[in-house]
C-alpha positions in Angstrom: -2.6 57.3 13.3 -2.4 54.0 11.4 0.2 51.6 12.5 2.6 49.9 10.2 1.7 46.2 9.7 4.4 43.6 10.1 5.1 41.5 7.0 4.6 38.4 9.2 1.4 37.1 10.6 0.5 37.7 14.2 2.2 41.1 14.6 0.9 43.0 17.6 -1.5 41.8 20.2 -5.3 42.2 20.2 -6.7 43.6 23.4 -10.0 42.3 24.6 -12.1 39.5 23.1 -11.5 38.2 19.5 -14.0 39.9 17.2 -15.7 38.4 14.2 -14.0 39.4 10.9 -17.4 40.6 9.6 -17.6 43.2 12.4 -14.2 44.6 11.3 -15.1 45.2 7.7 -16.2 48.8 7.0 -19.8 49.2 5.8 -19.0 51.9 3.3 -16.8 49.9 0.9 -19.5 49.9 -1.8 -19.5 53.7 -1.7 -15.8 54.1 -2.7 -15.1 55.3 -6.2 -12.9 53.0 -8.3 -10.5 50.1 -7.6 -7.7 52.4 -6.6 -9.8 53.9 -3.7 -10.7 50.4 -2.6 -7.1 49.2 -2.8 -5.9 52.2 -0.7 -8.6 51.6 1.9 -7.6 47.9 2.1 -4.0 48.9 2.7 -4.8 51.4 5.5 -7.5 49.3 7.2 -5.3 46.2 7.0 -2.5 48.0 8.8 -4.8 49.7 11.4 -6.7 46.5 12.2 -3.9 44.0 12.0 -4.0 43.0 15.6 -7.8 42.5 15.5 -7.9 40.6 12.2 -5.1 38.2 13.1 -4.8 38.2 16.9 -1.7 36.5 18.3 -3.8 34.4 20.7 -5.2 32.3 17.8 -3.4 29.5 15.9 -1.6 30.5 12.7 -4.2 28.7 10.5 -7.0 30.6 12.1 -5.2 33.9 11.6 -4.6 33.1 8.0 -8.3 32.3 7.4 -9.4 35.5 9.0 -6.9 37.6 7.0 -8.1 36.0 3.8 -11.8 36.7 4.7 -10.9 40.3 5.4 -9.2 40.7 2.0 -12.1 38.9 0.1 -14.5 41.6 1.2 -12.4 44.4 -0.3 -11.8 42.3 -3.5 -15.5 41.8 -3.9 -16.0 45.6 -3.5 -13.3 46.3 -6.0 -14.9 44.0 -8.6 -17.9 46.4 -8.8 -15.7 48.8 -10.7 -14.0 48.6 -14.1 -10.5 47.1 -14.0 -7.8 49.7 -13.3 -4.0 48.9 -13.4 -3.3 51.4 -10.6 -6.0 49.8 -8.4 -4.5 46.3 -9.0 -1.1 47.7 -8.2 -2.4 49.2 -4.9 -3.9 45.8 -3.9 -0.7 44.0 -4.9 1.5 46.2 -2.7 -0.9 45.9 0.2 -0.9 42.1 -0.1 2.9 42.0 0.1 3.0 44.4 3.1 0.5 42.2 5.0 2.5 39.0 4.6 0.5 37.3 1.8 3.7 36.4 -0.1 4.6 33.9 2.7 1.3 32.1 2.5 0.3 29.3 0.0 -2.9 28.1 -1.5 -3.3 24.4 -0.6 -5.1 23.7 -3.9 -2.9 25.4 -6.5 0.4 26.1 -4.7 0.2 29.8 -5.5 1.4 32.2 -2.9 -1.1 34.6 -1.2 -0.2 37.5 -3.5 -0.8 35.5 -6.6 -4.1 34.1 -5.3 -5.2 37.6 -4.3 -4.5 39.0 -7.7 -6.4 36.1 -9.3 -9.5 37.1 -7.2 -9.0 40.7 -8.3 -9.3 39.7 -11.9 -12.9 38.5 -11.4 -15.3 40.4 -13.7 -18.1 40.6 -11.1 -18.5 40.7 -7.3 -20.2 37.3 -7.5 -17.3 35.8 -9.4 -14.8 37.4 -7.0 -16.7 35.8 -4.0 -16.6 32.3 -5.7 -12.9 32.6 -6.4 -12.1 33.7 -2.9 -14.1 30.7 -1.5 -12.1 28.3 -3.8 -8.8 29.4 -2.2 -7.5 27.9 1.0 -4.4 29.7 2.2 -2.1 28.0 4.7 0.7 29.5 6.9 4.4 28.7 6.1 5.3 25.0 6.7 7.8 25.8 9.5 5.0 27.7 11.3 2.6 24.8 10.9 5.1 22.2 12.1 6.1 24.3 15.2 2.5 24.4 16.3 1.8 20.7 15.8 3.3 18.9 18.8 4.1 15.2 17.9 2.2 12.9 20.2 4.2 10.5 22.3 4.1 6.9 21.1 2.0 4.9 23.4 4.1 2.4 25.4 7.4 4.0 24.4 8.2 5.3 27.8 7.3 2.7 30.4 8.6 2.6 34.0 10.9 -0.2 34.9 9.1 -2.9 36.8 10.0 -3.2 40.5 11.4 -6.3 42.1 9.1 -9.3 42.4 7.5 -9.6 45.9 5.6 -12.7 46.9 2.2 -12.0 48.4 -0.4 -13.9 50.3 -4.1 -14.4 49.2 -5.0 -11.0 50.6 -2.2 -9.3 48.6 0.0 -8.6 51.6 3.8 -9.2 51.2 5.0 -12.3 52.8 7.2 -12.0 55.9 10.9 -12.3 55.4 10.5 -12.0 51.7 12.4 -8.7 51.1 13.8 -8.8 47.6 17.0 -7.3 48.9 17.7 -10.5 50.8 18.0 -12.4 47.5 21.7 -11.5 47.1 20.7 -8.5 44.9 19.8 -10.7 41.9 16.0 -10.9 42.1 16.4 -14.6 41.5 18.1 -14.0 38.2 21.6 -15.0 37.2 24.0 -12.2 37.2 27.7 -11.4 36.8 28.2 -11.5 40.6 26.5 -14.8 41.1 29.7 -16.8 41.7 31.0 -14.3 44.3 27.7 -14.2 46.0 27.7 -18.0 46.3 31.2 -18.0 47.8 30.2 -15.3 50.2 27.2 -17.4 51.3 29.5 -20.4 51.9 31.9 -18.3 53.9 29.2 -16.7 55.9 27.9 -20.0 57.2 24.2 -19.1 57.3 22.4 -20.2 60.4 20.3 -23.0 58.9 19.8 -26.7 59.5 22.0 -27.3 56.5 24.9 -25.3 57.8 27.0 -28.3 58.5 26.5 -29.6 54.9 27.3 -26.2 53.6 30.5 -25.9 55.6 31.6 -29.3 54.3 31.0 -28.3 50.7 32.9 -25.2 51.3 35.9 -27.1 52.8 35.9 -29.5 49.8 35.9 -26.5 47.4 38.8 -24.8 49.2 40.8 -28.1 49.3 40.2 -28.7 45.6 41.3 -25.1 44.8 44.5 -25.6 46.8 45.3 -28.8 45.1 44.7 -27.2 41.7 47.0 -24.3 42.5 49.7 -26.7 43.8 49.4 -28.8 40.6 49.8 -25.7 38.4 52.9 -24.6 40.4 54.5 -28.1 40.0 53.8 -28.1 36.3 55.4 -24.7 35.9 58.5 -25.8 37.8 58.8 -28.9 35.7 58.5 -26.9 32.5 61.2 -24.5 33.6 63.5 -27.3 34.6 63.2 -29.0 31.2 64.4 -25.9 29.3 
């Protein structure tokens, strides 16, 4: 029994390989009597073969192109007969049922139903074929946009460079050149530079300049003590004058 076609493209799932649209078009369309008969046949065949005409495994643009080619064969067959209002009405209803109203001609802006009825108005099969070839239906904009993944901008996401490590002529890291031994600054000034320097002075690193370093530290401490004493005396004098 014929199945009911969804008003949206891609309803159902085709089983097996994707067939050419030409192989899905009945060979006895020219033998039908009158546009009404062709219109009814298009409605029933379109519902029955929906999953084969527009398989969900294909992109939406390909499904739309296949659906339009399928319709064009029936419109060309209908153009062999004199115009009939009931036949045109049958085609119009079938176009709506098969989702043509949600499609748009890229050239004229007409929806799929309007474009299909324009092809139906052709006086001859040859004219109907030419009109069908002039139409380029597209899926709804939201469907097109969802299928077009935006490419990542080159260079936008770059890994952070690692710490600089000095190497010899063969590219091997130099001994005792661990970046972590550079007080965590990678030889760059940072917010903790002052405290790192004080810590180095207090630690009294075991180098040939340790004596000089210790003397510098002693002078710094002595100067800091004098500054604190001076501030205390100034505060006492200020309070006494009040």
